N, C-alpha and C positions, 0 to 999 in steps of 0.2 A: 279805386280806379275811377274818373271822372269822369260825365263826358257833359257834351254842353249842350245850353238848349238850342233848337232848329234856327237857322236865319231868319229874321223878320221878315213876312212879302211887305213892297214897297208898291199900294194900287196907284195905277195910274190915274192919269188925270184928267177928269171931264170929258171930252170929245173927240182925245185921243186915239188911233186907232189901235193900240194894244186894247185899251178899254173897248173898243167896238166890236174887236175881234172877240177878246173875252167874253165878250156878252150875247154874243151871234150864236154861241155853242150851250149855253144855260139851261135852254130846254132840250137838249138830246141828252137821254140819258144812253153813261154809261156803266160800265162794271166797275170799276174804280173811279175818284176822284181826278187821279193822273193822267187816265186816260183822257177827261176832260180837257186837262193841263195841252198834252200835246196835239187836240183839236184845235186847241185857240192857239197856237203859237203856231201850225202849219197852216190855220186861216189870217195868222197874223203874215206868216209871211209871202201871201200870194197878195194880199191887201196891200203889200211893199212892192215888191219885186214884180206882179202880174205875167211871172216866165208862163207858169203855166195855167192850167183851170184850175178853178174851183172843182172838180171831180177827183181831179190828180192831188192837189193837195189836203183832200179828206180821207184818198185812200195812200196818203204817204205818210197821216199822224198814226197806221195803223192802230186807231183807237177800236176798244172791244165794245159793239154798240151794242144797245139791248132794243134799237128798231132797224129796219132797213138802213139802208146804204141813202137809199132815193129817198126814203122820207128825210132821213135825217137832211141833207143836201137841201131839202126844197123847207126847213125849218129855221136854214143857218141865211140859204136865201131870204126869204119872207125876213129874219131880221136884221139882216143887211139892210133892206128896201127899208123898212122903218127907223133907221138912224140915219138915213136919207145916204144910203151908197148903192148906186148901183151895179148890180151882179151880171 
């Protein structure tokens, strides 16, 4: 039986919203990297759709955080503000 290598990840360019969203969650410690990916995806959805609040986006991600949810929100907001996005 043969297996194929995993698909390559294509990193978003420059200041795209995808890059901003995933960069904003880098400082949030999670149990495993996939939790951080889900968190980044939900922040991206928040930035593109703005249907719910950032708090709802973080809750919806279901990421297993190693810090409190409030601390995670504070870090994400701070990172987004530093990248020029007002939350």
